[in-house]
Structure formats: structure tokens, C-alpha cells
C-alpha positions as CSV (number, residue, x, y, z in Angstrom):
1,M,7.8,-23.1,-26.8
2,T,4.6,-24.7,-25.4
3,I,4.7,-25.7,-21.7
4,D,2.3,-28.2,-20.3
5,P,1.1,-26.4,-17.1
6,K,0.8,-29.7,-15.3
7,Q,4.5,-30.2,-15.7
8,A,5.5,-26.6,-14.9
9,H,7.1,-25.6,-11.6
10,L,6.9,-22.0,-10.3
11,W,9.5,-20.5,-8.0
12,I,8.0,-17.4,-6.6
13,V,10.4,-15.0,-4.8
14,G,8.5,-13.2,-2.1
15,G,5.3,-14.1,-0.2
16,G,3.6,-10.7,-0.4
17,I,0.3,-10.2,-2.2
18,A,2.0,-10.2,-5.6
19,G,3.6,-13.6,-5.1
20,M,0.4,-15.0,-3.5
21,A,-1.7,-13.7,-6.4
22,T,0.7,-15.3,-8.9
23,A,0.3,-18.7,-7.2
24,A,-3.5,-18.3,-7.1
25,F,-3.8,-17.3,-10.8
26,A,-1.5,-20.1,-11.8
27,I,-3.7,-22.7,-10.0
28,R,-7.1,-21.3,-10.8
29,D,-6.6,-20.0,-14.4
30,A,-3.5,-21.7,-15.8
31,G,-4.0,-25.2,-14.4
32,V,-0.7,-25.5,-12.6
33,P,-0.9,-28.1,-9.7
34,G,-0.6,-26.4,-6.4
35,E,2.2,-28.8,-5.3
36,N,4.3,-27.5,-8.2
37,I,4.3,-24.0,-6.9
38,H,7.0,-22.9,-4.4
39,I,6.9,-19.6,-2.5
40,L,10.2,-18.5,-1.1
41,E,9.7,-16.0,1.7
42,E,12.5,-14.6,3.9
43,L,10.2,-13.7,6.8
44,Q,8.2,-16.1,8.9
45,I,4.9,-14.7,7.6
46,T,3.2,-14.0,4.3
47,G,1.5,-10.8,3.3
48,G,4.5,-8.5,2.8
49,S,3.4,-4.9,3.3
50,M,-0.3,-5.9,3.9
51,D,0.0,-6.4,7.7
52,G,-2.1,-6.2,10.8
53,S,-0.9,-7.9,14.0
54,N,-0.1,-7.6,17.6
55,S,2.7,-5.2,18.3
56,P,6.2,-6.7,17.9
57,L,7.3,-4.8,21.0
58,V,7.1,-6.1,24.5
59,H,4.4,-4.4,26.5
60,D,3.9,-5.0,30.3
61,T,0.4,-3.6,30.4
62,G,-1.3,-7.1,30.3
63,H,-3.3,-6.1,27.3
64,D,-2.9,-6.9,23.6
65,V,-1.3,-4.1,21.7
66,L,-2.2,-3.8,18.0
67,V,-0.4,-2.3,15.1
68,T,-1.0,-1.6,11.4
69,R,1.8,0.0,9.5
70,G,-0.5,1.6,6.9
71,G,-4.1,1.9,5.8
72,R,-5.6,0.8,2.6
73,M,-8.8,1.7,0.8
74,F,-10.4,0.0,-2.1
75,E,-12.8,1.0,-4.8
76,D,-15.2,-0.8,-7.0
77,E,-14.2,0.8,-10.3
78,A,-10.4,0.7,-10.1
79,Y,-9.8,-2.6,-8.4
80,Q,-11.0,-5.1,-11.0
81,S,-8.1,-7.5,-10.9
82,T,-8.4,-7.6,-7.1
83,W,-12.1,-8.4,-7.2
84,D,-11.5,-11.0,-9.8
85,L,-9.0,-12.8,-7.6
86,F,-11.0,-12.6,-4.3
87,S,-14.3,-13.5,-5.9
88,T,-13.1,-17.1,-5.7
89,I,-11.4,-17.1,-2.3
90,P,-13.4,-18.2,0.8
91,S,-13.6,-15.5,3.5
92,L,-11.9,-15.7,6.9
93,E,-15.0,-16.8,8.9
94,D,-17.5,-18.3,6.4
95,P,-16.3,-20.7,3.7
96,E,-19.6,-20.2,1.9
97,V,-18.9,-16.5,1.4
98,T,-16.1,-15.2,-0.8
99,V,-13.8,-12.4,0.4
100,R,-15.3,-10.2,-2.4
101,Q,-18.8,-10.9,-1.2
102,E,-17.9,-10.3,2.4
103,I,-16.5,-6.9,1.4
104,L,-19.7,-6.0,-0.5
105,D,-21.9,-7.1,2.4
106,F,-19.8,-5.2,4.9
107,N,-19.8,-2.0,2.9
108,S,-23.6,-2.2,2.4
109,V,-23.9,-1.8,6.2
110,I,-20.8,0.3,7.1
111,K,-21.0,3.1,4.5
112,T,-18.2,5.7,4.2
113,H,-19.2,9.3,4.2
114,A,-16.7,11.4,6.1
115,H,-17.8,14.6,7.9
116,A,-14.4,15.7,9.1
117,R,-11.9,15.6,6.4
118,L,-10.0,18.8,7.1
119,V,-9.4,20.6,10.4
120,D,-7.6,23.9,11.0
121,G,-5.3,25.0,13.8
122,Q,-8.3,26.1,16.0
123,H,-9.9,22.6,15.9
124,Q,-12.5,23.8,13.5
125,I,-13.8,21.3,10.9
126,L,-13.5,23.0,7.5
127,D,-16.0,22.7,4.7
128,P,-14.3,20.3,2.3
129,T,-16.8,20.6,-0.5
130,Q,-15.2,24.0,-1.4
131,Y,-12.2,22.8,-3.3
132,G,-10.7,26.2,-3.8
133,L,-9.3,25.7,-7.3
134,N,-9.0,28.8,-9.4
135,T,-8.7,29.2,-13.2
136,R,-4.9,28.7,-13.2
137,D,-5.2,25.6,-11.0
138,R,-7.7,24.1,-13.4
139,F,-5.4,24.9,-16.4
140,E,-2.4,23.3,-14.7
141,M,-4.4,20.2,-14.0
142,T,-5.6,20.0,-17.6
143,R,-2.0,20.6,-18.8
144,V,-0.7,17.7,-16.8
145,L,-3.4,15.4,-18.1
146,A,-2.7,16.4,-21.7
147,L,1.1,15.8,-21.5
148,S,2.5,12.4,-22.1
149,E,4.7,10.7,-19.4
150,E,7.6,11.0,-21.8
151,M,7.1,14.8,-21.9
152,L,6.7,15.0,-18.1
153,G,9.8,12.9,-17.5
154,A,11.2,13.2,-14.0
155,R,9.5,16.5,-13.2
156,R,8.3,17.2,-9.7
157,I,4.7,18.0,-8.9
158,D,5.6,21.5,-7.8
159,E,7.3,22.1,-11.1
160,M,3.9,21.7,-12.8
161,F,1.7,23.5,-10.3
162,S,1.7,26.9,-8.8
163,E,1.9,27.6,-5.1
164,H,-1.8,28.3,-4.9
165,F,-2.8,24.8,-6.1
166,L,-0.7,23.3,-3.3
167,T,-2.7,25.3,-0.7
168,T,-6.2,24.3,-2.0
169,S,-8.5,22.0,-0.1
170,F,-8.6,19.7,-3.1
171,W,-4.8,19.2,-2.9
172,Q,-4.9,18.8,0.9
173,M,-7.4,15.9,0.5
174,W,-5.8,14.4,-2.6
175,R,-2.3,14.4,-1.2
176,T,-3.2,12.8,2.2
177,T,-5.6,10.2,0.7
178,F,-3.0,9.0,-1.8
179,A,0.3,10.1,0.0
180,F,1.7,12.6,-2.5
181,Q,4.3,15.2,-1.5
182,K,5.0,18.2,-3.7
183,W,8.4,16.9,-4.7
184,H,7.0,13.6,-6.0
185,S,6.6,12.5,-9.6
186,A,4.3,14.6,-11.7
187,A,3.9,11.6,-14.1
188,E,2.7,9.4,-11.2
189,L,0.2,12.1,-10.2
190,R,-1.1,12.2,-13.8
191,R,-1.7,8.5,-13.6
192,Y,-3.7,9.0,-10.4
193,F,-5.8,11.8,-11.9
194,L,-6.7,9.5,-14.8
195,R,-7.1,6.3,-12.7
196,F,-9.2,8.0,-10.0
197,V,-11.0,10.7,-11.9
198,Q,-14.2,9.2,-10.6
199,E,-13.1,10.3,-7.1
200,F,-12.9,14.0,-8.0
201,D,-16.5,14.8,-7.0
202,R,-16.4,12.6,-3.8
203,I,-12.9,13.2,-2.5
204,Y,-14.4,15.4,0.2
205,S,-16.3,12.4,1.7
206,L,-14.5,9.4,0.2
207,S,-17.9,7.9,-0.2
208,G,-16.6,5.9,-3.2
209,I,-14.2,3.8,-1.2
210,C,-14.8,0.4,0.3
211,R,-13.1,-1.4,3.2
212,T,-12.5,-4.9,4.4
213,K,-14.3,-6.2,7.5
214,Y,-11.1,-6.5,9.5
215,N,-7.6,-5.2,8.7
216,Q,-6.3,-6.4,5.3
217,Y,-4.0,-9.1,6.7
218,D,-6.9,-10.9,8.4
219,S,-9.5,-10.2,5.8
220,M,-7.4,-10.9,2.6
221,I,-4.0,-12.4,3.3
222,V,-5.1,-15.1,5.8
223,P,-7.9,-16.4,3.6
224,L,-5.7,-16.4,0.5
225,Q,-2.9,-18.2,2.3
226,R,-5.3,-20.8,3.6
227,W,-6.7,-21.4,0.1
228,L,-3.2,-21.7,-1.3
229,V,-2.1,-24.2,1.3
230,D,-5.3,-26.2,0.7
231,Q,-4.2,-26.4,-2.9
232,G,-0.9,-27.9,-1.9
233,V,1.3,-24.9,-2.4
234,D,4.8,-25.2,-0.9
235,V,5.5,-22.1,1.2
236,R,9.1,-21.9,2.5
237,F,9.5,-19.4,5.3
238,G,13.0,-18.2,6.3
239,T,14.1,-18.6,2.7
240,R,15.9,-15.7,1.0
241,V,16.9,-15.5,-2.6
242,T,20.1,-13.6,-2.9
243,D,20.8,-13.7,-6.7
244,V,19.6,-15.2,-10.0
245,D,21.7,-16.5,-12.9
246,F,20.6,-15.9,-16.5
247,A,21.6,-17.5,-19.7
248,G,24.6,-16.0,-21.5
249,P,24.6,-13.8,-24.7
250,G,23.2,-15.4,-27.8
251,E,21.1,-17.9,-25.8
252,P,17.4,-17.7,-25.1
253,R,16.7,-15.2,-22.4
254,R,16.1,-17.4,-19.4
255,A,16.7,-17.5,-15.7
256,T,18.9,-20.6,-15.0
257,R,19.6,-20.7,-11.3
258,L,18.4,-19.2,-8.0
259,Y,20.8,-18.6,-5.1
260,V,19.1,-19.3,-1.8
261,E,19.9,-18.8,1.9
262,D,17.8,-20.9,4.3
263,A,17.6,-19.8,7.9
264,T,18.4,-23.4,9.0
265,A,19.9,-25.2,6.0
266,G,22.3,-22.5,4.9
267,A,23.2,-21.6,1.3
268,S,22.1,-23.6,-1.7
269,T,21.0,-23.2,-5.3
270,I,17.9,-24.1,-7.3
271,K,18.6,-25.0,-10.9
272,L,15.8,-23.9,-13.3
273,G,15.1,-26.4,-16.1
274,R,12.9,-26.4,-19.1
275,N,9.7,-26.4,-17.2
276,D,10.7,-24.0,-14.4
277,F,9.5,-20.4,-14.1
278,T,10.5,-17.8,-11.6
279,F,8.5,-14.7,-10.5
280,I,10.6,-12.3,-8.6
281,T,9.3,-9.6,-6.3
282,I,11.6,-6.5,-6.4
283,G,11.8,-3.6,-3.9
284,S,9.9,-3.0,-0.7
285,I,8.2,0.1,0.7
286,T,8.3,-1.5,4.2
287,A,11.9,-2.5,4.1
288,D,13.8,-1.5,7.3
289,T,10.7,-0.8,9.3
290,T,11.3,-0.1,12.9
291,Y,8.9,0.3,15.9
292,G,8.6,2.5,18.9
293,G,6.4,2.2,21.9
294,N,4.9,4.4,24.6
295,D,8.2,5.7,25.8
296,T,10.6,4.9,22.9
297,V,11.3,6.3,19.5
298,P,11.6,4.2,16.3
299,L,15.1,4.2,14.7
300,L,15.4,5.6,11.2
301,V,17.5,3.0,9.2
302,R,19.4,4.6,6.4
303,D,21.7,1.9,5.1
304,R,19.4,-0.9,3.9
305,V,20.0,-3.6,6.4
306,D,17.1,-6.1,6.0
307,H,17.6,-7.2,2.4
308,G,14.4,-5.6,1.1
309,W,16.3,-4.0,-1.8
310,S,19.4,-6.2,-2.1
311,L,18.1,-8.7,-4.7
312,W,16.9,-6.0,-7.1
313,E,20.3,-4.3,-6.7
314,E,22.0,-7.5,-7.8
315,L,19.6,-8.1,-10.7
316,A,19.9,-4.5,-11.9
317,K,23.6,-5.1,-12.6
318,K,22.8,-7.8,-15.1
319,A,20.8,-6.0,-17.7
320,P,19.9,-2.4,-18.5
321,D,16.2,-3.2,-18.7
322,F,16.0,-4.6,-15.1
323,G,15.5,-1.1,-13.7
324,R,17.3,1.2,-11.4
325,P,16.5,0.7,-7.7
326,N,18.5,3.6,-6.6
327,T,15.9,5.9,-8.1
328,F,13.5,4.7,-5.4
329,Y,15.6,4.0,-2.3
330,G,18.1,6.8,-2.9
331,N,16.3,9.7,-1.1
332,I,15.0,8.5,2.3
333,D,14.2,12.0,3.5
334,E,11.7,12.6,0.6
335,N,9.9,9.3,1.2
336,K,10.0,8.4,4.9
337,W,6.8,8.2,6.9
338,E,6.0,7.6,10.5
339,S,2.6,6.0,11.4
340,F,1.1,5.3,14.7
341,T,-1.5,2.8,16.0
342,L,-3.5,3.5,19.2
343,T,-4.7,0.6,21.2
344,M,-7.4,2.2,23.5
345,H,-8.3,0.1,26.6
346,G,-11.6,1.9,27.0
347,D,-13.9,4.1,25.0
348,T,-13.4,7.6,26.3
349,L,-11.3,8.9,23.4
350,L,-13.2,6.9,20.8
351,N,-16.5,8.4,22.0
352,R,-15.2,11.9,21.9
353,I,-13.9,11.4,18.4
354,I,-17.3,10.1,17.3
355,E,-19.0,13.1,18.8
356,Y,-16.4,15.5,17.3
357,T,-16.4,14.1,13.7
358,G,-20.0,13.0,13.4
359,N,-18.8,9.6,12.2
360,E,-19.3,6.2,13.8
361,P,-16.2,4.0,13.5
362,G,-15.7,2.8,9.9
363,T,-17.9,5.5,8.3
364,G,-15.3,8.3,8.3
365,A,-12.1,8.6,6.4
366,L,-8.8,10.4,6.9
367,T,-9.1,13.5,9.2
368,T,-6.2,15.8,8.4
369,W,-4.9,18.7,10.5
370,I,-3.8,20.9,7.6
371,E,-2.0,23.5,9.8
372,S,-0.3,21.0,12.2
373,G,3.4,21.0,12.2
374,W,3.6,17.3,11.7
375,H,0.7,17.4,9.2
376,L,-1.1,14.7,11.1
377,S,-3.9,12.5,9.8
378,M,-5.9,9.8,11.5
379,V,-8.7,7.3,10.6
380,V,-11.0,5.2,12.9
381,P,-11.9,1.9,11.3
382,A,-14.9,-0.2,12.2
383,Q,-14.4,-2.0,15.4
384,P,-13.2,-4.7,16.0
385,H,-10.5,-4.1,13.5
386,F,-8.8,-7.4,14.4
387,P,-10.7,-10.7,14.9
388,Q,-8.8,-11.4,18.1
389,Q,-9.4,-7.8,19.5
390,Q,-10.2,-7.9,23.2
391,E,-13.5,-6.7,24.5
392,N,-13.5,-3.0,25.4
393,T,-10.5,-2.4,23.3
394,N,-10.5,-0.1,20.3
395,T,-7.9,1.0,17.8
396,L,-7.2,3.7,15.3
397,W,-4.4,4.5,12.9
398,G,-2.7,7.7,11.8
399,Y,0.4,9.1,10.3
400,G,2.6,12.2,10.0
401,F,3.6,13.7,6.7
402,E,6.1,16.2,7.9
403,I,7.9,14.3,10.6
404,D,11.0,16.4,10.7
405,N,9.0,19.5,11.7
406,E,8.2,20.5,15.3
407,G,4.8,19.7,16.8
408,D,2.5,22.5,17.8
409,Y,2.1,21.3,21.4
410,V,5.0,18.9,21.7
411,Q,8.1,20.9,20.9
412,K,10.1,18.3,19.0
413,K,10.2,16.6,15.7
414,M,7.7,13.8,15.3
415,S,10.6,11.5,14.3
416,Q,12.1,12.1,17.7
417,A,8.9,11.8,19.7
418,T,7.8,8.9,21.9
419,G,4.4,7.2,21.4
420,R,3.0,9.1,24.4
421,E,4.2,12.4,23.0
422,I,2.6,11.7,19.7
423,L,-0.6,10.8,21.5
424,T,-0.3,14.1,23.4
425,E,0.0,16.1,20.2
426,L,-3.0,14.3,18.7
427,V,-5.2,14.9,21.7
428,H,-4.3,18.6,21.6
429,Q,-5.0,18.8,17.9
430,L,-8.4,17.4,18.6
431,G,-8.9,19.9,21.4
432,F,-9.5,17.2,24.0
433,E,-7.1,18.4,26.7
434,D,-9.6,17.7,29.4
435,I,-9.3,14.0,28.9
436,L,-5.5,13.9,28.2
437,D,-4.5,12.2,31.5
438,E,-7.1,9.5,31.2
439,V,-6.2,8.9,27.5
440,L,-2.5,8.6,28.3
441,A,-3.3,6.2,31.2
442,T,-5.5,3.9,29.1
443,T,-3.8,3.9,25.7
444,D,-0.8,2.0,24.2
445,V,0.9,3.6,21.2
446,T,3.0,1.7,18.7
447,T,4.9,4.0,16.3
448,V,6.3,2.8,13.0
449,M,9.2,4.4,11.0
450,M,9.2,3.4,7.3
451,P,12.2,4.9,5.3
452,Y,10.7,4.1,1.9
453,A,6.9,4.4,2.5
454,S,6.3,6.6,-0.5
455,A,9.3,5.7,-2.5
456,L,6.9,4.5,-5.2
457,F,6.3,8.2,-6.1
458,S,9.9,9.1,-6.6
459,R,10.7,11.1,-9.6
460,R,11.4,8.7,-12.4
461,V,11.7,8.0,-16.1
462,P,10.2,4.9,-17.8
463,Q,13.5,3.0,-17.7
464,D,13.7,3.1,-13.9
465,R,11.1,0.3,-13.6
466,P,11.4,-3.0,-15.4
467,K,8.6,-4.5,-17.4
468,V,6.7,-7.3,-15.7
469,I,8.0,-9.6,-18.4
470,P,11.2,-8.1,-19.8
471,D,11.5,-8.3,-23.6
472,G,12.4,-11.8,-24.7
473,A,12.1,-13.3,-21.2
474,Q,11.0,-16.9,-21.5
475,N,10.7,-18.0,-17.9
476,F,11.1,-15.1,-15.6
477,A,9.0,-12.1,-14.6
478,F,9.1,-9.3,-12.0
479,L,6.4,-8.7,-9.5
480,G,5.3,-5.9,-7.1
481,Q,5.1,-2.2,-6.9
482,F,8.3,-1.3,-8.7
483,T,7.5,-2.9,-12.0
484,E,6.1,-1.0,-15.0
485,L,2.4,-1.5,-15.9
486,P,1.4,1.3,-18.3
487,G,-1.6,3.2,-17.2
488,D,-1.9,1.6,-13.8
489,V,-1.1,3.2,-10.4
490,V,1.4,2.1,-7.8
491,F,0.7,2.2,-4.1
492,T,-2.4,0.0,-4.6
493,V,-3.1,-3.6,-3.9
494,E,-4.5,-3.6,-7.4
495,Y,-1.1,-2.9,-9.0
496,S,0.5,-6.0,-7.4
497,I,-2.4,-8.3,-8.3
498,H,-2.7,-6.8,-11.9
499,G,1.0,-7.5,-12.6
500,A,0.8,-11.1,-11.3
501,M,-2.2,-11.7,-13.5
502,H,-0.3,-10.4,-16.6
503,A,2.7,-12.6,-15.9
504,V,0.8,-15.8,-15.4
505,Y,-1.6,-15.3,-18.3
506,E,1.2,-14.4,-20.8
507,F,3.5,-17.3,-19.9
508,F,0.7,-19.9,-19.9
509,G,-1.4,-18.5,-22.7
510,V,-4.5,-18.2,-20.5
511,E,-7.3,-17.2,-22.8
512,R,-9.4,-15.6,-20.1
513,L,-9.5,-11.8,-20.4
514,I,-7.6,-9.7,-17.9
515,P,-9.9,-7.0,-16.6
516,P,-9.2,-3.7,-18.4
517,I,-8.0,-0.6,-16.6
518,Y,-11.0,1.5,-15.7
519,Q,-11.0,4.7,-17.8
520,G,-13.4,7.1,-16.1
521,L,-12.8,9.9,-18.5
522,R,-14.4,7.8,-21.2
523,D,-17.7,7.8,-19.3
524,P,-19.5,11.1,-20.0
525,K,-21.2,11.0,-16.6
526,V,-17.9,10.6,-14.8
527,A,-16.2,13.2,-16.9
528,V,-18.9,15.8,-16.3
529,K,-19.0,15.2,-12.6
530,A,-15.2,15.6,-12.4
531,L,-15.4,18.9,-14.4
532,L,-18.1,20.3,-12.2
533,A,-16.1,19.3,-9.1
534,A,-13.2,21.3,-10.3
535,Y,-15.4,24.4,-10.0
536,K,-16.4,23.8,-6.4
């Protein structure tokens, strides 16, 4: 069935980067009029998990308090769909410069080469160029690469690797850069090895990554939203899709109706006709996020209260190839994170970090305290990290990977610690006790508890994630991080944009080529560098 894109209407469920990219590709490459595209977003803001904002908590300090729930790094080789999209979106501050060009220009000046990737319990910066892999470790890595995903199945990482591998500097850097725990999916780790093999010989400095000028919300989401609105896209905030009807057995496989709850208008339905398509975002790694402040602790939500998973749960009941959400939300204790953002009203701590690490803001990468009880990591972005950031205010972001362990200096679990206590632990890990009182007096801390932060890496089998376009689907597709894109890696902005591109191009027969997945092992130079790196 041929659809005239000028007559098509798109109903996009979710205003995150996947939904926004779907709208952009439909306009730019498929020729769908912007006014025919409708984004239905439950929140009052677009961007989904790509955030950066003032803290949602009430602070009485008289200062702006900033927060980012997570940090994102980009890379030239692996993010081809992302660069394709943002090569045509005007940047935040200069309409004559695209977002892509702004990123290139920014990284030509602020170049990443970290000097303090790993730190021990005595505050000593370790030599990260010595990866510590032995012959058995290298064999185990080769074995994982050689096995198919079907053969790996739902095996854990620590089922495929010995204890020694999990103590190496290589693993300490890889796991914190990409957020892998030893109980996560070996199949997903295999994808990461293949997708980012070009990082093997530079993981110690992360010199292959690139960053946005500001946080990703301001540098990417705001310009993209502005462009979509300029094209006439209908963005409906406070609008939640609760269910979807599909045609019955024996009929063409089509979505026929959306069930909607509007914050002001109440419940209604949207009937999908011959020219209607729906693109449905499923799952959320930031569902049930809660916040804590200087003197409070963020609550850990265990019973899925904010609807981040509810739509997928309803859809999964309707067809066996719509995936199994419980695989990903079913074990909170294996996937929860706590992150923290420091808003520093002064530069004492920042200057000491610069002196200690040897990196100016934006030129470093994750610094990880490998022996710390909470397994703390932090990164200092280029300042200002927010366009509205007040003068003499600086910010940094960090997270804990073992939040149910006791701290080394604060004798409680990170998950039970206040913002000031987390800051106290961080200052002690840095060895900066002499400035602790000043830092506590001049810093606001916002902590963030995310029950499903690394749920993407849950042990899985192929059937647990639905295809972007299920077999036979004529007018519906799934979006986001919990869909199945063979060979690509979740927990990346690229994955969401890549899936959106596939969905739009297939439905509308766009003849323009989708950028292929970068295969570093097929480049002899990259393969040789990776091999040599394994012997460091």
C-alpha cells in the first residue's frame, strides 16, 4: 500500500529524543508536513532522559542549583545517525551553525585527554595505560567476540570471564565508562566490544570522545524542539497514551486506536485511519526518578508509579513479539544508580580538582575511585555547562556504582546518605579534607535515584525486545532503547535516533541511505591497535 506522505498523519508517543528524531526524519527526508505530526508527551517538557535543568527541589540559598541525571559522551565513528540528524538542525545560539558543526568546533578547542582515570584508596592516581590483561583474559574476550548472541543467551558477564579480568584496569575503565556491572548481559557487552573496538587503545584517556558545548538538553534537545515547532509540529504536553488497539486476527496488522488521558481534558481516543501511523516509545531508564538535596535522601521507588513502563506492559499482553518488559524492570537492585550534581558557588573545589587531575574542565573524563566503597566516579564538564549558569558558579556530575555499600569515610550506604554526606565522602576520596568546611558551606548537592538506570543491560534473550517494526506491521513501530536493532548498542543517543530513522525510512520508502553501523574490526588499523592495546 502506497501512502502519500503529504496525506499521512504521525502520532508519536513520547517526546524523548527517539520521538523527536522520528518527527525530524519524517519532515526532512519523507516529506510529511510538520502540521501532520503530533507528539504526545505525558510530561511538560521534551527530551525524555536527555535532561539538564535547575534542580526540581526548593533551595533557600538564593542561588540557582543545577542538576543532570546522567552524563553522555559521543564519538565520531559510532554516532553516524546522530550526526546525520544534527547536521541540519541550527544550534542553540547561532542559526547559521548546525548542532553538528558546533560540536566539531567546540571539540577542536576543548580536547579530551584524561590524566586521572583511576584512583586508589590512598588518593594516588594510577597508571591507566597498563591494562593488566593476562593471557586468559585475552582468550575470554576473544571467546565472547567469537560466540553468537544466540549462543551467549542470557549469560552474565561474570559467567564468561574469570575473577582476574574483573580486577583489571581495563575492566575498571570499561565498566564505568559504559556502566556495566558483572551481572549484566554478556551479549550486550559483546556488542559494546564490537561497536567500540576503536576505543580499546584510548579508553585510558577517552581521547576519542566528543562532547556538546552545554549539557545535552540545551545543546541538542532545545535546538531540535525549536526546529520542529518551526516546522509546525503539534506537541501536546500533559498527554499520556495508556493503551493501543490493533486489528483483529486475519486482518492486516495495524494499530487502530490510541487511548489517551489529557491532564486537563480527561480521557479520549484517537482513531487511526488509512493514512495514520503511530510510533510508540517503550520503557524508560529514568522512570520513577526521585531527588534529594543537601540534607535529604532520594526515595527508591520500587512499584512503578509514574507510568514509565505501563504502556509497554499493556502492549506486551497483546502479541508475543511485543517484548517482555519484566526482563528489564524486574530487578531494581541490579540496575539502580544514584548520581549527584554539585553546584559550586565559588571555585575553591574546582581549582583543587584541576590541580589534582591535571585537566582543565571539559578536558578530563570519568575519574573513578576503584577501591571506594560506593565505587564513586566524577567528571568535570567545560564551564559553563548551562547557558543560564550564574557567574562564579561551577558544576560537576558523578555517580555511585555500589550504592548499597558503606562509604569509607561516611559510615552509611550511599543510598541512605544526604547530599552533604555524599559531598563529604567525595572530598575525602580526593584527599581535600583541609577545604571540607569551605566546600560544604559553598556547595549545593542534588542527588538523583534512578531505579532502572542500567536496566538496558539486563540479561536477556532476543525475544525480550520487540523489533522496531514488528513483522507485518503496516502503520506502527516501536521506539527507544528497549527495541531490537541488530548490532547496535543501547544506552546511547545513537540507538534511539538510529531506530527512529529505520522506522520512518521503511514506512515511507525513503531512498536515502541509512548510515551503516561502524565496524571497526574491518579496518586493519583499528584492529591492530585494539590487539596491541590488549597487551598493555
